Steps between C-alpha positions, in 0.01 A plus 500: 500500500229570764322198664237582762645849533848366585786615279817315420713646784227409760478151356885454529487609863219256574697223332816572698304503833324174410843349416636609835200377697431161329841418364594388142374139548143594611443782258421297183264281698321809640480651157355188346230476772417875455475442123263201546293697750467801251418263212223324704360832598489614141328181398242536780442861399453403137253222598308743719486755212380231259234378740382862560474563130308174443249595777465849362424366154238255642341787692496713188339225305236448767423874497462492120265201512297664780480825296383302193236305704352794690323675213346168392375438854367847532309472171368156602390641843321792328309264266394256774270741685328591173417134420413428854256785533328423169438132593346572845123556500377836632 
């Protein structure tokens, strides 16, 4: 068991020190608040990741649309001078 690079013996030492510092009555309360904080951080991280993916997909779709429209615009721009020069009197 290895959480954040901390093994089981190190985790036991941390728990004993926390028990000595905070006492047996405060420890469950502190653990609960730490758990809530970690859960909210994970939810915020997941929301950020989902929002980032959504923006990346929108950007990719915009690039595809632009790539599809550019050849049509270039072709239209090339044909405009031909028609404009033939309609003007010399």
